[in-house]
N, C-alpha and C positions, 0 to 999 in steps of 0.2 A: 754324581749319579742322577740319572733321570728316571722317574717313576711313571707308572702307567697313568696315575691320577694324583693330583695334589689339590686339596682344599685349602685355600689361602685366605688370610686376613680375617678369619672369623674368631669369635670368642668361644673357644672350645671347652666343653665340659670334660675335664680329665678327672681322675679319681681324687685329686687334691683340690679340685675346684675349677673355676673358669680361668682360662689362660688364652691370651691372644697368641696364636701359634699356627703353624701349618701342619696338616696331616697328609701323609702319603699312603697310597694304596697300590698294591700289586697282587694280581691273581686273587682278588676278592678279600685280601687280608690287609690289615693295617701294618705297614712295614717301617714307618718312621714318623716321629713327631718332633718338630723343631722349626727353627727359623730358616727362611730362604731355601726351601726345598723346591726342586725342579720337577716338572711333570710334563709328559707328552700331552696330557689334557689337564686343564686347570679350571677349577670352579672358584670364582671370586665370592667369598662369603662376607665381604665387608658389610658391617652393620647387622650381621646375623649371629645368632647363637647356634653353634654346632653341637647338638645334643646326641647322646647315644640314641639310636632308634629304640622306641619303646618296646618293652617285653610285656605285653598284656597277659597276665596269668589267669584270666578268666573270661573266655569267649565261647559263646554257643553258635555253632554253625549247623546247618541241616543239609548235608550233601546228599543224604538218602532220606527221602520222605516216606518211602514205603507205601505210596498211594494215599497217605493220610496228610502229609505235610510237604507235598511236592512244590508248593509255591512259596515256601519259606526261604530264608537266606541260605544260599549255597556258597560254595567256595569262590566262584568267579566274582560275584558282587561283594561278598564279605571281605575277601582279601584286597579287593580294589579300594574299599573304604578304609582298610588298614593303611594301605599305601598312601592314600590322600591325607590321612591323619597323622602320619609319622610313626605308625606302629609297624615295625619291621619283622616282628615275630610274636607269636602268641601261643598260649596253652589252650587247646581245644577241649571243651567239655564232652563227656561221653553221652550226653542226653540231648533231647530234641530230635535226634536222629532215629530213624526206624530202619533196621534194628539198632538198639543202643549198643555202645562199644563195651562189651562185657566178656569177650573171649577171642580166641584166635580167628575164628571165621569172621566175626563182625569187624575186627580191626583190619583184617586183610581187605575186606570189602571197602572200608573207608579209604585205605591207602590206594586201592585201585580206582575208586571214584575220583580221588583228588589228583590223579595224574594229569599234568598239563592244565591244571585249573588254579594253581596257586601263584599269586603275585608277591606274597611274602612267605616267610618260613613258618612252619606249623609243627609244634610238639603236641603230644596227645596225652590226655588223661584216660585211663581205663576206669570202668565203673566197678564199684562194689555194690552188689545187689543181693537179695536173698537167694536168687537162683543161679549164682555163678561161684558158689563156694566149693564146688567139686572140680577144681582144676582151672577155672577161668582166670583167677588171679595170677596163677603161675604162667598161663599162656600169654597173658597181656604183658607180663614182665619180659618174657622171652621175645615178644614181638616189638619191644622197644618203647613202651609207654614211659613217660617221664614222671608220672605220679598217678594217684588214684583219687576217685571222687565218690562220696556217698551223701545221701540225704537223710537227715533225721526228720525233716518236715515231709508232709505228704507230697508225693509227686507222681507223675506218670498217669497214663490212661489204661486202666485194667482191661478195657475192651480191645486194645491194640496189642496183638501178639508181638513180643520183642521190645515193648516200650520199657523205659527205665522204671525202677521201683525204689521207694525208700526202704531203709533197713529197719528191722525190729532189733530189740536189744541183743538177742543171740547172734543174729547176722552181723551186727556191729562188732561184737566181741570176737567171734570166730574170724571175721574178715580182717580185723585189726591184727590178729595173731599171724595171719597169712601175709598181709602187707608188710608187717614188721620183718619177716624173713627176707623180703626183697630189698630192704634198706631204703625204699622209696617213701615218699610223703603221701599221706592220705589227707585230702582236702575235704572239708565237711561243711555242708549246709546245716547250720545249727539253729533249729527252732523246734519247740515242743509241739509235735503234731496233734496230740490228743486235745490239748487246750486250745490251740489256734483253730483247729477244725470245728470244735464245739462252739467256740465263741462266734465263729463265722456263721454257723447254722442258726444260732440264736438271733444274731443281728438280721439275717435275711428273713427269718420268720417274723421279726418285728417290723419289717418293711424298710429297713435302713438300706441306703443305696450309695451314699457318698464315699469319696476316697478318705475323708476324715473318719467316717464310720469304719471303714476297712482298717485303717491304721490302729484304731482303738481295739480291734479284735486280735491284734498281734502285739501286745504290750512288751516292753523291754525285758521283763522278767522271763518271758518265754524263750528269748534268745539266751539269757544268762543260764537258765536251768539246763538247756541243751549243751551249752559250752562246758559247763561243769561236768556233765555226764561224759562228754567226749574226752575231757582231760583226765577224768578218773579212769576211764577205760584205757587211755593211753598209758597211764601209770601201771595198770595191770598187765598190759601186753607188750610194752616197750615199743609201741608203734609211734613213728614220727608223724605229727599231725599239723594241719594248717586250718584255721577257721576262716571260712570265706565270708566276704561282704558283711562285716560286723557293722551294725547300724546304731549301736548304743555304747556309751562310755563304760557302763558296767561290764559289758562283754569283753571289751578290750582289757579292762583291769583284771579280769579273771585270767586272761592270757599272760599278762605281765607277772602276776603273782605266781602262776604255775611255772613260768620260765625261770623265775628266781629260785624255785624249788627244784630245778633240774629237769623239768619236763621239756622235751624237744617239741615246742609248739610255737607257731607264729600266727599272725592274723593279717588280714587286709581289710580295707574299706574301699568303697567305690566312689568314682567321681560324682555321681548323682547325690550321694549322701552329703558330700561336701559343697554342693551347689544349690540344691532345692531344699525347701522346708515344708513341713506339714501344712502350714497355712496357705501355701501356694497351690496345692495339688488340685483342688476342685476347679480352680480357674483354668488350669492347663488341661485336665481331663485324663481319661484312662491311659493315655500314652505314657504317663509317668507312674503308673502302678507297677510295683515290684514287691518282692519279699526277700528278706525282711523289709518292712515299709520304710519310707522316708519319714523321719521323725521331726520333733520340734527344734526350734532354733537353738535352744540350750544344748540339745544333744549334738547338733552340728558343731557348735562352738567347742564342745568337749572333744569331739572327734578330731578337729583341727589341732587342738592342743596335743593330742596323742600322736598324730602324724608328725608334728614338729619335734616332739620329744623322742621319737623313735619307738614308741610303744606299738604303733602300727607299722608293719614292715614295708608294705608297699600298697599302691593304689591300682585298681583295675576298673574295667568298664562293666563287667558282668553283662556284656552285650548279649541280649536275649530277644531277638526280633521275632515277629510273627506277621501274619497277613492282616491287612487293615480291618477286615470284618471282625476279627477277634478283639479289637479295641473299640469298635463302633457300637457302644452301648451306653445308656445312661445309668446302668447299675454297675458300680465299681466291683461288686462281688462276682459278677459274671465275666468281667474283662480278663484277658490274658495278662498274667503277671510277669512282665519282662520289659526292659528298656533297651532301645537301640541307641548305642552310644560310642562305639569303638572309634568312629571317625573323629570324635571330639575329645578323646583322651588327652592329647598332648597340648592342644591350644588352650582348652579350658583350664587344665591344671597349671600350665605355665602362667596364665593370666591370674588365676586365683591364688596360687601358692607363691610364685616368685614376684610378680608385679604388684599384687595387692597386699600380700602378707610378708614380703621380704625374705622368703625362704632362700637359702644359699643355692647357687647352682650345683654345688657338690651334693647337697641333699636331694635336690630335684633329680639329678642323675641317678641317685641311689634308689629313690622310690619308684621311678619308672623303668629303671634298667638293671642295675647290678643286683639289687636285693631279690627281685623275682627270679632273675637268671641263676643266682647262687642257690636259692631255695630248691629249685627243680633241676639243678645240674645242667643247665643250658650253657655249657662251659665256654662256648665261643661268642656268647651274646652279652649284651647289657652294659658294656663299658668301652670307652675309647682308649685302647691300650694296644701296644705293639703285639701282634700275633692273633688278635681277636678279629672276628668278622668285621668287615668295613661297612657297618650299618649305622646310618646317621639320619637324624631329622634336623633340617635347617629351619630355624624358627626366627621369624621377624618380630621382634618385641615392639610394644607400643604401637600396634597396627590394628586398631579395632575394625571389626566388620560384623555385619548382622547375617546370621546363617539363614539361607533360603532353602526350601525343600529340594529345589532342582539342583542344588550343589551336592546333595548326598549321593553317594555311590550305592547305597543299599538297594536291594531289589524292590523293597516296599519302602517308599520314602516317607517314613514317619519317625519322628524323634521329638522328645521334649525340648531339645535345644533349638529347634526351628524358631526363628524370630528373636533369639537371644543375641545380645551384643557381646562379642567375645573379643578380648583386648590384645590378642596375638594371633599370628598366622603361621602355619606350616607352609613354607614356600617350596621345599624340595625334600624328597625322601630317597635315600640311597640304600640299597640292599646288596651286600657283598660287592661294593664298588660300582654297582650299576644303578643309574637313576631310574626309579620306578614311578616317580611322580614329580612333576614340576608345575608351577602355576601357569607357565606359558604353554606347555605341551599337554598337561593333564596326566592321567594315569596311563602307563604304557599298555599296549595291546598284548605284549608277550607275557609269558607265565614263568618267570625265573625262580619262583619259590620252590622250596623243598620241604619234605617231611624231616623233622629232627627225630632220630630214633636213639633211645638210650637203652641198651641191652642190659641184661642182668649184671648187677654190681659184683665186683671182685671183693675178696676179703680186705684188700688194702683200701679200696674205696669206702667200704663200710667203716673201717677204722678211722679213715679221714673224716667221715661224717661225725663220729664220736668226738674227735678232736675239735671239730668246728662247733659242736654243741657245747663243749667245755669252754670255748672262747666266748660264746654267746652268754654263758652264765657267769 
């Protein structure tokens, strides 16, 4: 039998680990895995690692700027950066957009705006905010969101109508009850707003301006306190939760403890927490500012231990770009808090995890692919297995290069990874059997990406979630 496409001679990351084998694709799906497969089209992957395309479960795009953020990252450039970086699908956050994605009207606007602008596949988070508790959660469920997102830290611009807002305690409690009924996961930005805001005000009043000063105003315990609150609320409401971008070992340990007690909770960390440390920040500048902040070397070492042990379920970019003017300041407290990083998810992680620390290919495939796909029920994504979408990132190992600004596909070419030597390269990205990036041709001009919509869960699906939770525990 001849297949439409066969990828031959590569080291393929299967669910049991790396295997030298062929992979066949027909009609955008993986149809066979084995030796000596024949294809009408053949990609020779000799010397390459054939990885599942990354599922980045934390990406901010601004398709609608509302007259306020019109020059921020849109779908065209954001998904092009994904394609070049080996990210074949991502979970899109409901904020940075104006209006925020909080109800039927706003998510329909997002779907409409994204038509013919996606180079990779996109699943959506709906927002949990104080002003959408009267039907917005249910509307988002019906319109196909794959999860929900809320902030315990202060966020949003109150002068902008329709911007995102952080929750108060009642909104968190009531929102969790409503999200629990959908059976979907609530992702949480967990930092204590009252303490971090006040510490920031005091530091600014004292004339402090450095990134190290900024880190000191967001100590690790402010993450831990918020994570504990979220877990406690989850126990009261039965809501499935996920803690975003954990930057301290103590926060991860709270999640591990709660999971052992039967709470359906997972957590992620970000590539930048595993790559940069506090003592490097001021030399790099505000382009590396984020929240929670990048912490000390000891915290990074501890995060790596928890990635390797499985305490951290997966790794994301938290790609949160802005315009250059919002980073162009000598005062760290005034700079926009977000890092542009989605284009370097795969190459940096492969270099840092597999090449430098000896992570198995099996685990690498899990933390960039199958684990986030499973958590958000992106059932066709995240693994190289017969019947799944034919999404691949072809990685050239031991191939160092230095990232230059003009190599970035972002609308605004700023990133803390510029000038960094990265020890592996993504040489080709394939989405549902179609090459969307190659080193010789670049990113394709077409837009084959699609929105992934997960409608309301059936009773059977909710029962399957409970069974999966029991396995986790």
